[in-house]
MARVOVEX-528474 format. One record per atom (N, C-alpha, C): residue number from 0; residue in three letters; atom name; y, x, z. Coordinates in nm, 2 decimals. Each point is the difference from the previous one (the first is absolute). Last residue first. Layout:
# MARVOVEX-528474
[site NUM; ALA; CA; [Y; X; Z]];
...
This chain:
# MARVOVEX-528474
[site 168; ARG; N; [-0.15; 2.88; -0.85]];
[site 168; ARG; CA; [-0.11; 0.06; 0.07]];
[site 168; ARG; C; [-0.11; 0.05; -0.11]];
[site 167; ARG; N; [0.41; -0.18; -0.12]];
[site 167; ARG; CA; [0.03; 0.11; 0.06]];
[site 167; ARG; C; [-0.12; 0.08; 0.06]];
[site 166; ARG; N; [-0.02; -0.43; -0.24]];
[site 166; ARG; CA; [0.02; 0.11; -0.08]];
[site 166; ARG; C; [0.03; 0.15; 0.06]];
[site 165; ALA; N; [-0.02; -0.43; 0.24]];
[site 165; ALA; CA; [-0.14; 0.03; -0.02]];
[site 165; ALA; C; [0.01; 0.14; -0.12]];
[site 164; ILE; N; [0.41; -0.19; 0.15]];
[site 164; ILE; CA; [-0.04; 0.04; 0.11]];
[site 164; ILE; C; [-0.16; 0.05; -0.01]];
[site 163; LEU; N; [0.27; -0.21; -0.36]];
[site 163; LEU; CA; [0.05; 0.13; 0.03]];
[site 163; LEU; C; [-0.09; 0.05; 0.13]];
[site 162; ILE; N; [-0.11; -0.45; -0.11]];
[site 162; ILE; CA; [-0.02; 0.12; -0.10]];
[site 162; ILE; C; [0.02; 0.13; 0.03]];
[site 161; GLY; N; [0.17; -0.37; 0.26]];
[site 161; GLY; CA; [-0.15; 0.06; 0.04]];
[site 161; GLY; C; [-0.07; 0.09; -0.12]];
[site 160; GLY; N; [0.48; -0.13; -0.03]];
[site 160; GLY; CA; [-0.03; 0.07; 0.12]];
[site 160; GLY; C; [-0.15; 0.05; 0.00]];
[site 159; ILE; N; [0.11; -0.31; -0.32]];
[site 159; ILE; CA; [0.05; 0.11; -0.01]];
[site 159; ILE; C; [-0.01; 0.10; 0.10]];
[site 158; ILE; N; [-0.11; -0.43; 0.08]];
[site 158; ILE; CA; [-0.08; 0.03; -0.09]];
[site 158; ILE; C; [0.01; 0.16; -0.04]];
[site 157; CYS; N; [0.32; -0.23; 0.28]];
[site 157; CYS; CA; [-0.11; 0.06; 0.05]];
[site 157; CYS; C; [-0.13; 0.02; -0.08]];
[site 156; ALA; N; [0.41; -0.14; -0.21]];
[site 156; ALA; CA; [0.03; 0.11; 0.07]];
[site 156; ALA; C; [-0.12; 0.04; 0.10]];
[site 155; LEU; N; [0.00; -0.41; -0.24]];
[site 155; LEU; CA; [-0.01; 0.09; -0.07]];
[site 155; LEU; C; [0.01; 0.17; 0.06]];
[site 154; LEU; N; [0.04; -0.39; 0.26]];
[site 154; LEU; CA; [-0.12; 0.01; -0.03]];
[site 154; LEU; C; [-0.02; 0.11; -0.11]];
[site 153; LEU; N; [0.45; -0.12; 0.11]];
[site 153; LEU; CA; [-0.08; 0.05; 0.13]];
[site 153; LEU; C; [-0.15; 0.02; -0.06]];
[site 152; ILE; N; [0.25; -0.22; -0.29]];
[site 152; ILE; CA; [0.04; 0.16; -0.01]];
[site 152; ILE; C; [-0.07; 0.06; 0.11]];
[site 151; SER; N; [-0.06; -0.48; -0.01]];
[site 151; SER; CA; [-0.06; 0.08; -0.14]];
[site 151; SER; C; [0.03; 0.14; 0.03]];
[site 150; ILE; N; [0.21; -0.24; 0.30]];
[site 150; ILE; CA; [-0.13; -0.01; 0.04]];
[site 150; ILE; C; [-0.07; 0.10; -0.11]];
[site 149; VAL; N; [0.43; -0.16; -0.08]];
[site 149; VAL; CA; [0.00; 0.12; 0.08]];
[site 149; VAL; C; [-0.15; 0.02; 0.03]];
[site 148; GLU; N; [0.09; -0.36; -0.26]];
[site 148; GLU; CA; [0.02; 0.14; -0.06]];
[site 148; GLU; C; [-0.03; 0.11; 0.07]];
[site 147; PHE; N; [-0.01; -0.44; 0.21]];
[site 147; PHE; CA; [-0.12; 0.02; -0.12]];
[site 147; PHE; C; [0.02; 0.14; -0.05]];
[site 146; PRO; N; [0.37; -0.16; 0.25]];
[site 146; PRO; CA; [-0.11; 0.05; 0.09]];
[site 146; PRO; C; [-0.15; 0.03; -0.09]];
[site 145; LEU; N; [0.38; -0.19; -0.23]];
[site 145; LEU; CA; [0.02; 0.15; 0.05]];
[site 145; LEU; C; [-0.10; 0.03; 0.08]];
[site 144; VAL; N; [-0.03; -0.43; -0.19]];
[site 144; VAL; CA; [-0.02; 0.10; -0.10]];
[site 144; VAL; C; [0.03; 0.15; 0.05]];
[site 143; TYR; N; [-0.02; -0.49; 0.24]];
[site 143; TYR; CA; [-0.07; 0.11; 0.07]];
[site 143; TYR; C; [0.01; 0.13; -0.15]];
[site 142; GLN; N; [0.29; -0.43; 0.26]];
[site 142; GLN; CA; [-0.07; 0.00; -0.12]];
[site 142; GLN; C; [-0.04; 0.17; 0.01]];
[site 141; TYR; N; [0.35; -0.25; 0.25]];
[site 141; TYR; CA; [-0.12; -0.03; 0.04]];
[site 141; TYR; C; [-0.14; 0.01; -0.10]];
[site 140; LYS; N; [0.51; 0.03; -0.10]];
[site 140; LYS; CA; [-0.03; 0.05; 0.12]];
[site 140; LYS; C; [-0.13; 0.01; 0.07]];
[site 139; GLY; N; [0.02; 0.04; -0.53]];
[site 139; GLY; CA; [0.09; -0.05; 0.08]];
[site 139; GLY; C; [-0.04; 0.03; 0.14]];
[site 138; MET; N; [-0.21; 0.09; -0.44]];
[site 138; MET; CA; [0.09; 0.10; 0.05]];
[site 138; MET; C; [0.11; -0.04; 0.13]];
[site 137; GLY; N; [-0.54; -0.17; -0.21]];
[site 137; GLY; CA; [0.15; -0.01; -0.01]];
[site 137; GLY; C; [0.07; 0.10; 0.08]];
[site 136; MET; N; [-0.49; -0.08; -0.06]];
[site 136; MET; CA; [0.06; 0.09; -0.09]];
[site 136; MET; C; [0.16; -0.02; 0.00]];
[site 135; LEU; N; [-0.30; -0.22; 0.29]];
[site 135; LEU; CA; [-0.04; 0.13; 0.00]];
[site 135; LEU; C; [0.07; 0.06; -0.08]];
[site 134; SER; N; [0.09; -0.43; 0.03]];
[site 134; SER; CA; [0.01; 0.02; 0.14]];
[site 134; SER; C; [0.00; 0.18; -0.02]];
[site 133; PHE; N; [-0.10; -0.29; -0.37]];
[site 133; PHE; CA; [0.13; 0.02; 0.01]];
[site 133; PHE; C; [0.02; 0.11; 0.14]];
[site 132; GLY; N; [-0.42; -0.16; -0.09]];
[site 132; GLY; CA; [0.04; 0.11; -0.11]];
[site 132; GLY; C; [0.15; 0.04; 0.05]];
[site 131; ILE; N; [-0.18; -0.35; 0.24]];
[site 131; ILE; CA; [-0.05; 0.12; 0.05]];
[site 131; ILE; C; [0.06; 0.12; -0.09]];
[site 130; THR; N; [0.07; -0.44; -0.13]];
[site 130; THR; CA; [0.10; 0.02; 0.10]];
[site 130; THR; C; [-0.04; 0.14; 0.09]];
[site 129; LYS; N; [-0.27; -0.17; -0.38]];
[site 129; LYS; CA; [0.11; 0.04; -0.03]];
[site 129; LYS; C; [0.12; 0.03; 0.10]];
[site 128; ILE; N; [-0.47; -0.14; 0.08]];
[site 128; ILE; CA; [0.01; 0.12; -0.02]];
[site 128; ILE; C; [0.15; 0.04; -0.06]];
[site 127; ASP; N; [-0.07; -0.35; 0.38]];
[site 127; ASP; CA; [-0.02; 0.00; -0.16]];
[site 127; ASP; C; [0.02; 0.14; -0.04]];
[site 126; LEU; N; [-0.12; -0.07; 0.52]];
[site 126; LEU; CA; [0.12; -0.04; -0.10]];
[site 126; LEU; C; [-0.09; 0.01; -0.13]];
[site 125; GLU; N; [-0.32; -0.16; 0.38]];
[site 125; GLU; CA; [0.08; 0.14; -0.05]];
[site 125; GLU; C; [0.09; -0.04; -0.07]];
[site 124; GLY; N; [-0.31; -0.23; 0.43]];
[site 124; GLY; CA; [-0.01; 0.03; -0.14]];
[site 124; GLY; C; [0.10; 0.13; -0.03]];
[site 123; PHE; N; [0.09; -0.35; 0.42]];
[site 123; PHE; CA; [-0.14; 0.07; -0.05]];
[site 123; PHE; C; [0.01; 0.03; -0.16]];
[site 122; GLU; N; [0.39; 0.00; 0.35]];
[site 122; GLU; CA; [-0.05; -0.10; -0.08]];
[site 122; GLU; C; [-0.11; 0.06; -0.07]];
[site 121; PHE; N; [0.36; 0.07; 0.45]];
[site 121; PHE; CA; [-0.11; 0.04; -0.08]];
[site 121; PHE; C; [-0.06; -0.09; -0.09]];
[site 120; HIS; N; [0.34; 0.00; 0.37]];
[site 120; HIS; CA; [0.05; -0.06; -0.14]];
[site 120; HIS; C; [-0.09; 0.09; -0.10]];
[site 119; SER; N; [-0.09; -0.02; 0.50]];
[site 119; SER; CA; [0.13; -0.09; -0.03]];
[site 119; SER; C; [0.03; -0.03; -0.15]];
[site 118; PRO; N; [-0.42; 0.13; 0.36]];
[site 118; PRO; CA; [0.01; 0.00; -0.13]];
[site 118; PRO; C; [0.13; -0.11; -0.04]];
[site 117; THR; N; [-0.10; 0.30; 0.46]];
[site 117; THR; CA; [-0.01; -0.16; -0.06]];
[site 117; THR; C; [0.06; 0.03; -0.16]];
[site 116; PHE; N; [-0.09; 0.35; 0.40]];
[site 116; PHE; CA; [-0.05; 0.00; -0.16]];
[site 116; PHE; C; [-0.02; -0.17; -0.03]];
[site 115; PRO; N; [0.17; 0.23; 0.45]];
[site 115; PRO; CA; [-0.05; -0.11; -0.03]];
[site 115; PRO; C; [-0.09; -0.02; -0.12]];
[site 114; HIS; N; [0.08; 0.44; 0.31]];
[site 114; HIS; CA; [0.08; -0.07; -0.10]];
[site 114; HIS; C; [-0.09; -0.13; -0.05]];
[site 113; THR; N; [-0.15; 0.30; 0.35]];
[site 113; THR; CA; [0.13; -0.04; 0.04]];
[site 113; THR; C; [0.07; -0.11; -0.12]];
[site 112; LEU; N; [-0.41; 0.28; -0.04]];
[site 112; LEU; CA; [-0.03; -0.12; 0.11]];
[site 112; LEU; C; [0.13; -0.09; 0.03]];
[site 111; THR; N; [0.00; 0.39; -0.31]];
[site 111; THR; CA; [-0.08; -0.12; -0.07]];
[site 111; THR; C; [-0.01; -0.09; 0.12]];
[site 110; ILE; N; [0.23; 0.39; 0.08]];
[site 110; ILE; CA; [0.07; -0.10; -0.08]];
[site 110; ILE; C; [-0.08; -0.11; -0.04]];
[site 109; PHE; N; [-0.21; 0.29; 0.31]];
[site 109; PHE; CA; [0.12; -0.06; 0.09]];
[site 109; PHE; C; [0.06; -0.08; -0.14]];
[site 108; LEU; N; [-0.33; 0.24; -0.14]];
[site 108; LEU; CA; [-0.06; -0.09; 0.09]];
[site 108; LEU; C; [0.13; -0.08; 0.03]];
[site 107; CYS; N; [0.10; 0.42; -0.20]];
[site 107; CYS; CA; [-0.06; -0.13; -0.12]];
[site 107; CYS; C; [-0.05; -0.13; 0.08]];
[site 106; LEU; N; [0.13; 0.38; 0.29]];
[site 106; LEU; CA; [0.12; -0.05; -0.08]];
[site 106; LEU; C; [-0.05; -0.11; -0.10]];
[site 105; GLY; N; [-0.34; 0.23; 0.22]];
[site 105; GLY; CA; [0.07; -0.06; 0.09]];
[site 105; GLY; C; [0.13; -0.09; -0.07]];
[site 104; LEU; N; [-0.22; 0.32; -0.24]];
[site 104; LEU; CA; [-0.11; -0.13; 0.03]];
[site 104; LEU; C; [0.09; -0.08; 0.08]];
[site 103; GLY; N; [0.18; 0.41; -0.05]];
[site 103; GLY; CA; [-0.01; -0.08; -0.14]];
[site 103; GLY; C; [-0.04; -0.12; 0.00]];
[site 102; ALA; N; [-0.04; 0.31; 0.37]];
[site 102; ALA; CA; [0.14; -0.07; 0.01]];
[site 102; ALA; C; [0.01; -0.07; -0.15]];
[site 101; LEU; N; [-0.41; 0.23; 0.05]];
[site 101; LEU; CA; [0.01; -0.12; 0.10]];
[site 101; LEU; C; [0.13; -0.06; 0.00]];
[site 100; THR; N; [-0.05; 0.39; -0.29]];
[site 100; THR; CA; [-0.08; -0.13; -0.03]];
[site 100; THR; C; [0.00; -0.10; 0.09]];
[site 99; ALA; N; [0.21; 0.40; 0.12]];
[site 99; ALA; CA; [0.09; -0.05; -0.10]];
[site 99; ALA; C; [-0.11; -0.14; -0.05]];
[site 98; THR; N; [-0.19; 0.24; 0.31]];
[site 98; THR; CA; [0.10; -0.04; 0.06]];
[site 98; THR; C; [0.08; -0.07; -0.09]];
[site 97; LEU; N; [-0.37; 0.25; -0.17]];
[site 97; LEU; CA; [-0.02; -0.12; 0.08]];
[site 97; LEU; C; [0.12; -0.09; 0.05]];
[site 96; GLY; N; [0.09; 0.41; -0.18]];
[site 96; GLY; CA; [-0.04; -0.09; -0.10]];
[site 96; GLY; C; [-0.05; -0.10; 0.04]];
[site 95; ALA; N; [0.09; 0.33; 0.31]];
[site 95; ALA; CA; [0.13; -0.04; -0.06]];
[site 95; ALA; C; [-0.06; -0.09; -0.11]];
[site 94; VAL; N; [-0.35; 0.22; 0.18]];
[site 94; VAL; CA; [0.06; -0.12; 0.12]];
[site 94; VAL; C; [0.14; -0.05; -0.07]];
[site 93; VAL; N; [-0.22; 0.35; -0.26]];
[site 93; VAL; CA; [-0.08; -0.16; -0.01]];
[site 93; VAL; C; [0.06; -0.07; 0.12]];
[site 92; LYS; N; [0.20; 0.41; -0.02]];
[site 92; LYS; CA; [0.03; -0.07; -0.11]];
[site 92; LYS; C; [-0.08; -0.14; -0.01]];
[site 91; SER; N; [-0.08; 0.32; 0.34]];
[site 91; SER; CA; [0.14; -0.07; 0.02]];
[site 91; SER; C; [0.02; -0.07; -0.13]];
[site 90; SER; N; [-0.40; 0.24; -0.02]];
[site 90; SER; CA; [0.01; -0.12; 0.11]];
[site 90; SER; C; [0.11; -0.06; 0.01]];
[site 89; LYS; N; [-0.07; 0.27; -0.44]];
[site 89; LYS; CA; [0.01; 0.03; 0.14]];
[site 89; LYS; C; [-0.02; -0.11; 0.08]];
[site 88; LEU; N; [-0.23; 0.04; -0.48]];
[site 88; LEU; CA; [0.11; -0.03; 0.05]];
[site 88; LEU; C; [0.01; 0.04; 0.17]];
[site 87; ARG; N; [-0.25; 0.25; -0.41]];
[site 87; ARG; CA; [-0.04; -0.11; 0.09]];
[site 87; ARG; C; [0.14; -0.02; 0.07]];
[site 86; ASP; N; [-0.02; 0.20; -0.52]];
[site 86; ASP; CA; [0.00; 0.02; 0.15]];
[site 86; ASP; C; [-0.02; -0.11; 0.08]];
[site 85; GLY; N; [-0.18; 0.05; -0.50]];
[site 85; GLY; CA; [0.09; -0.06; 0.07]];
[site 85; GLY; C; [0.00; 0.06; 0.15]];
[site 84; LYS; N; [-0.12; 0.27; -0.46]];
[site 84; LYS; CA; [-0.07; -0.11; 0.10]];
[site 84; LYS; C; [0.09; -0.05; 0.12]];
[site 83; LYS; N; [-0.03; 0.26; -0.54]];
[site 83; LYS; CA; [0.10; -0.02; 0.14]];
[site 83; LYS; C; [-0.07; -0.11; 0.09]];
[site 82; ARG; N; [-0.18; 0.14; -0.43]];
[site 82; ARG; CA; [-0.01; 0.12; 0.09]];
[site 82; ARG; C; [0.07; -0.05; 0.11]];
[site 81; GLN; N; [-0.02; -0.26; -0.39]];
[site 81; GLN; CA; [-0.11; -0.03; 0.12]];
[site 81; GLN; C; [0.00; 0.09; 0.10]];
[site 80; SER; N; [0.43; -0.25; -0.28]];
[site 80; SER; CA; [-0.07; 0.16; 0.02]];
[site 80; SER; C; [-0.12; -0.04; 0.10]];
[site 79; TYR; N; [0.39; -0.34; -0.28]];
[site 79; TYR; CA; [-0.11; 0.05; 0.10]];
[site 79; TYR; C; [-0.08; 0.10; -0.04]];
[site 78; THR; N; [0.34; -0.14; -0.32]];
[site 78; THR; CA; [0.04; 0.04; 0.12]];
[site 78; THR; C; [-0.11; 0.05; 0.10]];
[site 77; LEU; N; [-0.08; -0.29; -0.39]];
[site 77; LEU; CA; [0.04; 0.10; -0.02]];
[site 77; LEU; C; [0.06; 0.12; 0.08]];
[site 76; LEU; N; [-0.22; -0.41; 0.11]];
[site 76; LEU; CA; [-0.10; 0.08; -0.05]];
[site 76; LEU; C; [0.08; 0.12; -0.08]];
[site 75; ILE; N; [0.25; -0.30; 0.24]];
[site 75; ILE; CA; [-0.08; 0.03; 0.07]];
[site 75; ILE; C; [-0.09; 0.11; -0.06]];
[site 74; SER; N; [0.29; -0.26; -0.28]];
[site 74; SER; CA; [0.07; 0.13; 0.09]];
[site 74; SER; C; [-0.08; 0.04; 0.12]];
[site 73; PHE; N; [-0.19; -0.36; -0.26]];
[site 73; PHE; CA; [0.03; 0.12; -0.10]];
[site 73; PHE; C; [0.08; 0.09; 0.09]];
[site 72; VAL; N; [-0.11; -0.38; 0.22]];
[site 72; VAL; CA; [-0.12; 0.06; -0.02]];
[site 72; VAL; C; [0.03; 0.13; -0.08]];
[site 71; TYR; N; [0.38; -0.28; 0.06]];
[site 71; TYR; CA; [-0.05; 0.07; 0.11]];
[site 71; TYR; C; [-0.13; 0.06; 0.00]];
[site 70; LEU; N; [0.15; -0.24; -0.36]];
[site 70; LEU; CA; [0.10; 0.10; 0.03]];
[site 70; LEU; C; [-0.04; 0.07; 0.14]];
[site 69; VAL; N; [-0.25; -0.37; -0.11]];
[site 69; VAL; CA; [-0.03; 0.09; -0.10]];
[site 69; VAL; C; [0.08; 0.13; 0.01]];
[site 68; THR; N; [0.13; -0.41; 0.27]];
[site 68; THR; CA; [-0.14; 0.09; 0.03]];
[site 68; THR; C; [-0.06; 0.10; -0.10]];
[site 67; ILE; N; [0.38; -0.24; -0.11]];
[site 67; ILE; CA; [0.03; 0.09; 0.12]];
[site 67; ILE; C; [-0.12; 0.06; 0.06]];
[site 66; GLY; N; [-0.05; -0.30; -0.38]];
[site 66; GLY; CA; [0.06; 0.10; -0.04]];
[site 66; GLY; C; [0.04; 0.08; 0.12]];
[site 65; GLY; N; [-0.28; -0.40; 0.04]];
[site 65; GLY; CA; [-0.01; 0.07; -0.08]];
[site 65; GLY; C; [0.07; 0.12; 0.00]];
[site 64; ALA; N; [0.07; -0.27; 0.33]];
[site 64; ALA; CA; [-0.14; 0.02; 0.01]];
[site 64; ALA; C; [-0.04; 0.08; -0.12]];
[site 63; TYR; N; [0.47; -0.12; -0.01]];
[site 63; TYR; CA; [-0.07; 0.07; 0.14]];
[site 63; TYR; C; [-0.14; 0.02; -0.02]];
[site 62; ILE; N; [0.19; -0.22; -0.37]];
[site 62; ILE; CA; [0.08; 0.10; 0.06]];
[site 62; ILE; C; [-0.04; 0.10; 0.10]];
[site 61; LEU; N; [-0.23; -0.38; -0.18]];
[site 61; LEU; CA; [0.02; 0.10; -0.10]];
[site 61; LEU; C; [0.07; 0.12; 0.07]];
[site 60; LEU; N; [-0.14; -0.34; 0.28]];
[site 60; LEU; CA; [-0.10; 0.06; -0.06]];
[site 60; LEU; C; [0.04; 0.10; -0.11]];
[site 59; GLN; N; [0.36; -0.26; 0.20]];
[site 59; GLN; CA; [-0.09; 0.07; 0.12]];
[site 59; GLN; C; [-0.12; 0.08; -0.07]];
[site 58; VAL; N; [0.24; -0.32; -0.28]];
[site 58; VAL; CA; [0.07; 0.15; 0.04]];
[site 58; VAL; C; [-0.06; 0.08; 0.08]];
[site 57; ALA; N; [-0.20; -0.41; -0.05]];
[site 57; ALA; CA; [-0.03; 0.09; -0.12]];
[site 57; ALA; C; [0.12; 0.10; 0.03]];
[site 56; GLY; N; [0.04; -0.32; 0.30]];
[site 56; GLY; CA; [-0.17; 0.06; 0.03]];
[site 56; GLY; C; [-0.01; 0.10; -0.14]];
[site 55; LEU; N; [0.40; -0.24; 0.01]];
[site 55; LEU; CA; [-0.01; 0.10; 0.10]];
[site 55; LEU; C; [-0.11; 0.09; 0.01]];
[site 54; PHE; N; [0.03; -0.38; -0.27]];
[site 54; PHE; CA; [0.06; 0.12; -0.06]];
[site 54; PHE; C; [0.02; 0.11; 0.10]];
[site 53; SER; N; [-0.22; -0.42; 0.13]];
[site 53; SER; CA; [-0.06; 0.06; -0.10]];
[site 53; SER; C; [0.07; 0.14; -0.06]];
[site 52; TYR; N; [0.00; -0.32; 0.43]];
[site 52; TYR; CA; [0.10; 0.11; -0.05]];
[site 52; TYR; C; [-0.08; 0.05; -0.11]];
[site 51; ASN; N; [-0.20; -0.33; 0.31]];
[site 51; ASN; CA; [0.05; -0.03; -0.13]];
[site 51; ASN; C; [0.13; 0.08; -0.05]];
[site 50; ILE; N; [-0.30; 0.08; 0.38]];
[site 50; ILE; CA; [0.10; -0.11; 0.01]];
[site 50; ILE; C; [0.10; -0.03; -0.11]];
[site 49; GLN; N; [-0.38; 0.28; 0.00]];
[site 49; GLN; CA; [-0.05; -0.12; 0.07]];
[site 49; GLN; C; [0.13; -0.10; 0.03]];
[site 48; PHE; N; [0.06; 0.43; -0.24]];
[site 48; PHE; CA; [-0.09; -0.09; -0.09]];
[site 48; PHE; C; [-0.02; -0.14; 0.10]];
[site 47; TYR; N; [0.19; 0.36; 0.23]];
[site 47; TYR; CA; [0.09; -0.05; -0.10]];
[site 47; TYR; C; [-0.06; -0.10; -0.06]];
[site 46; ILE; N; [-0.28; 0.24; 0.25]];
[site 46; ILE; CA; [0.06; -0.10; 0.10]];
[site 46; ILE; C; [0.13; -0.06; -0.09]];
[site 45; GLY; N; [-0.29; 0.34; -0.19]];
[site 45; GLY; CA; [-0.06; -0.13; 0.02]];
[site 45; GLY; C; [0.06; -0.11; 0.07]];
[site 44; ALA; N; [0.20; 0.42; -0.05]];
[site 44; ALA; CA; [0.01; -0.05; -0.14]];
[site 44; ALA; C; [-0.10; -0.15; 0.01]];
[site 43; THR; N; [-0.01; 0.31; 0.34]];
[site 43; THR; CA; [0.11; -0.06; 0.03]];
[site 43; THR; C; [0.04; -0.10; -0.12]];
[site 42; SER; N; [-0.43; 0.27; 0.00]];
[site 42; SER; CA; [0.02; -0.14; 0.10]];
[site 42; SER; C; [0.16; -0.06; 0.02]];
[site 41; PHE; N; [-0.05; 0.39; -0.25]];
[site 41; PHE; CA; [-0.09; -0.11; -0.08]];
[site 41; PHE; C; [0.03; -0.10; 0.08]];
[site 40; LEU; N; [0.16; 0.38; 0.19]];
[site 40; LEU; CA; [0.10; -0.04; -0.11]];
[site 40; LEU; C; [-0.07; -0.14; -0.06]];
[site 39; VAL; N; [-0.27; 0.24; 0.32]];
[site 39; VAL; CA; [0.12; -0.06; 0.05]];
[site 39; VAL; C; [0.09; -0.06; -0.09]];
[site 38; PHE; N; [-0.36; 0.25; -0.15]];
[site 38; PHE; CA; [-0.04; -0.13; 0.05]];
[site 38; PHE; C; [0.09; -0.07; 0.07]];
[site 37; LEU; N; [0.13; 0.43; -0.15]];
[site 37; LEU; CA; [0.00; -0.09; -0.11]];
[site 37; LEU; C; [-0.07; -0.12; 0.06]];
[site 36; LEU; N; [0.05; 0.31; 0.32]];
[site 36; LEU; CA; [0.13; -0.01; -0.04]];
[site 36; LEU; C; [-0.03; -0.13; -0.15]];
[site 35; TYR; N; [-0.37; 0.27; 0.14]];
[site 35; TYR; CA; [0.05; -0.14; 0.12]];
[site 35; TYR; C; [0.13; -0.06; -0.05]];
[site 34; THR; N; [-0.10; 0.38; -0.27]];
[site 34; THR; CA; [-0.10; -0.13; -0.01]];
[site 34; THR; C; [0.02; -0.10; 0.09]];
[site 33; ALA; N; [0.22; 0.40; 0.09]];
[site 33; ALA; CA; [0.05; -0.06; -0.14]];
[site 33; ALA; C; [-0.08; -0.12; -0.03]];
[site 32; ALA; N; [-0.15; 0.26; 0.36]];
[site 32; ALA; CA; [0.12; -0.06; 0.04]];
[site 32; ALA; C; [0.07; -0.07; -0.10]];
[site 31; ARG; N; [-0.40; 0.26; -0.10]];
[site 31; ARG; CA; [0.00; -0.11; 0.05]];
[site 31; ARG; C; [0.10; -0.08; 0.05]];
[site 30; LEU; N; [0.08; 0.42; -0.16]];
[site 30; LEU; CA; [-0.03; -0.09; -0.13]];
[site 30; LEU; C; [-0.06; -0.12; 0.04]];
[site 29; ILE; N; [0.12; 0.34; 0.35]];
[site 29; ILE; CA; [0.13; -0.06; -0.08]];
[site 29; ILE; C; [-0.02; -0.09; -0.12]];
[site 28; LYS; N; [-0.29; 0.11; 0.49]];
[site 28; LYS; CA; [0.00; 0.04; -0.16]];
[site 28; LYS; C; [0.08; -0.08; -0.04]];
[site 27; ARG; N; [-0.03; -0.07; 0.43]];
[site 27; ARG; CA; [0.04; 0.15; -0.02]];
[site 27; ARG; C; [-0.03; 0.03; -0.16]];
[site 26; THR; N; [0.13; -0.48; 0.28]];
[site 26; THR; CA; [-0.09; 0.06; -0.06]];
[site 26; THR; C; [0.03; 0.14; -0.02]];
[site 25; THR; N; [0.25; -0.35; 0.17]];
[site 25; THR; CA; [-0.06; 0.07; 0.10]];
[site 25; THR; C; [-0.12; 0.10; -0.06]];
[site 24; VAL; N; [0.33; -0.31; -0.23]];
[site 24; VAL; CA; [0.07; 0.10; 0.08]];
[site 24; VAL; C; [-0.08; 0.05; 0.08]];
[site 23; THR; N; [-0.17; -0.32; -0.23]];
[site 23; THR; CA; [0.08; 0.09; -0.11]];
[site 23; THR; C; [0.05; 0.10; 0.08]];
[site 22; LEU; N; [-0.25; -0.33; 0.20]];
[site 22; LEU; CA; [-0.08; 0.10; -0.06]];
[site 22; LEU; C; [0.07; 0.11; -0.07]];
[site 21; ILE; N; [0.22; -0.39; 0.16]];
[site 21; ILE; CA; [-0.04; 0.09; 0.10]];
[site 21; ILE; C; [-0.07; 0.11; -0.05]];
[site 20; SER; N; [0.08; -0.33; -0.29]];
[site 20; SER; CA; [0.14; 0.07; 0.03]];
[site 20; SER; C; [-0.03; 0.11; 0.10]];
[site 19; CYS; N; [-0.34; -0.29; -0.15]];
[site 19; CYS; CA; [0.02; 0.12; -0.06]];
[site 19; CYS; C; [0.10; 0.05; 0.02]];
[site 18; VAL; N; [-0.09; -0.37; 0.26]];
[site 18; VAL; CA; [-0.10; 0.11; 0.00]];
[site 18; VAL; C; [0.04; 0.11; -0.05]];
[site 17; ILE; N; [0.27; -0.37; -0.06]];
[site 17; ILE; CA; [0.02; 0.07; 0.14]];
[site 17; ILE; C; [-0.09; 0.11; 0.03]];
[site 16; ILE; N; [-0.04; -0.27; -0.42]];
[site 16; ILE; CA; [0.13; 0.07; 0.02]];
[site 16; ILE; C; [0.02; 0.07; 0.13]];
[site 15; VAL; N; [-0.39; -0.28; -0.04]];
[site 15; VAL; CA; [0.02; 0.11; -0.11]];
[site 15; VAL; C; [0.12; 0.09; 0.04]];
[site 14; THR; N; [0.03; -0.41; 0.19]];
[site 14; THR; CA; [-0.10; 0.10; 0.06]];
[site 14; THR; C; [-0.03; 0.13; -0.06]];
[site 13; ALA; N; [0.21; -0.36; -0.19]];
[site 13; ALA; CA; [0.13; 0.05; 0.10]];
[site 13; ALA; C; [-0.11; 0.11; 0.08]];
[site 12; LEU; N; [-0.20; -0.25; -0.33]];
[site 12; LEU; CA; [0.10; 0.10; -0.04]];
[site 12; LEU; C; [0.08; 0.06; 0.08]];
[site 11; PHE; N; [-0.32; -0.33; 0.17]];
[site 11; PHE; CA; [-0.06; 0.12; -0.07]];
[site 11; PHE; C; [0.10; 0.09; -0.05]];
[site 10; LEU; N; [0.17; -0.41; 0.15]];
[site 10; LEU; CA; [-0.05; 0.10; 0.09]];
[site 10; LEU; C; [-0.08; 0.11; -0.04]];
[site 9; PHE; N; [0.14; -0.31; -0.32]];
[site 9; PHE; CA; [0.15; 0.06; 0.05]];
[site 9; PHE; C; [-0.07; 0.13; 0.11]];
[site 8; VAL; N; [-0.33; -0.31; -0.19]];
[site 8; VAL; CA; [0.03; 0.13; -0.09]];
[site 8; VAL; C; [0.14; 0.07; 0.05]];
[site 7; ILE; N; [-0.14; -0.39; 0.25]];
[site 7; ILE; CA; [-0.11; 0.12; 0.02]];
[site 7; ILE; C; [0.03; 0.09; -0.11]];
[site 6; THR; N; [0.31; -0.35; -0.01]];
[site 6; THR; CA; [-0.01; 0.07; 0.14]];
[site 6; THR; C; [-0.10; 0.11; 0.02]];
[site 5; GLN; N; [-0.03; -0.31; -0.39]];
[site 5; GLN; CA; [0.13; 0.10; 0.00]];
[site 5; GLN; C; [0.01; 0.09; 0.12]];
[site 4; LEU; N; [-0.37; -0.31; -0.01]];
[site 4; LEU; CA; [0.00; 0.09; -0.09]];
[site 4; LEU; C; [0.10; 0.11; 0.00]];
[site 3; SER; N; [0.01; -0.30; 0.44]];
[site 3; SER; CA; [-0.03; -0.03; -0.16]];
[site 3; SER; C; [-0.02; 0.12; -0.06]];
[site 2; PHE; N; [-0.07; -0.16; 0.53]];
[site 2; PHE; CA; [0.04; 0.11; -0.10]];
[site 2; PHE; C; [-0.04; -0.06; -0.14]];
[site 1; ASP; N; [0.09; -0.22; 0.53]];
[site 1; ASP; CA; [-0.03; -0.02; -0.13]];
[site 1; ASP; C; [0.06; 0.12; -0.11]];
[site 0; MET; N; [-0.12; -0.07; 0.55]];
[site 0; MET; CA; [0.09; 0.07; -0.08]];
[site 0; MET; C; [-0.07; -0.03; -0.15]];
């Protein structure tokens, strides 16, 4: 099998995403989980850049890897208390978690192996910035001004809630 540089970079980024995703949900230290999440988001941006979606890669870096991770760390540091120790999980919860994980893995493998994934109408590259701008800021049926505003209000409510919880302590 002939590996090009693009294939090697993709495999590296996919490996980083898989390993850091597993580490994110299995670590007991919450700041380490946020750091692993940051690596997952950076690697996702790398895949966007690799397939020549520079706008989505930039948005991934600015919004998710930058802003959301800072929000997570801010919330964690604001509300996290060293006095509380995490309780050990009961064996029934571990078994239920492993069962759900295996069921999800089985479903993903079934869908991946049974779907042909033929490239029917995919075009390599990205749309021009004017089309993306009209899609994001328009108020039509498939445009995103309302969801953007709802998410911004939700994030503001999370920040205010974190501050109120921290002030009570």
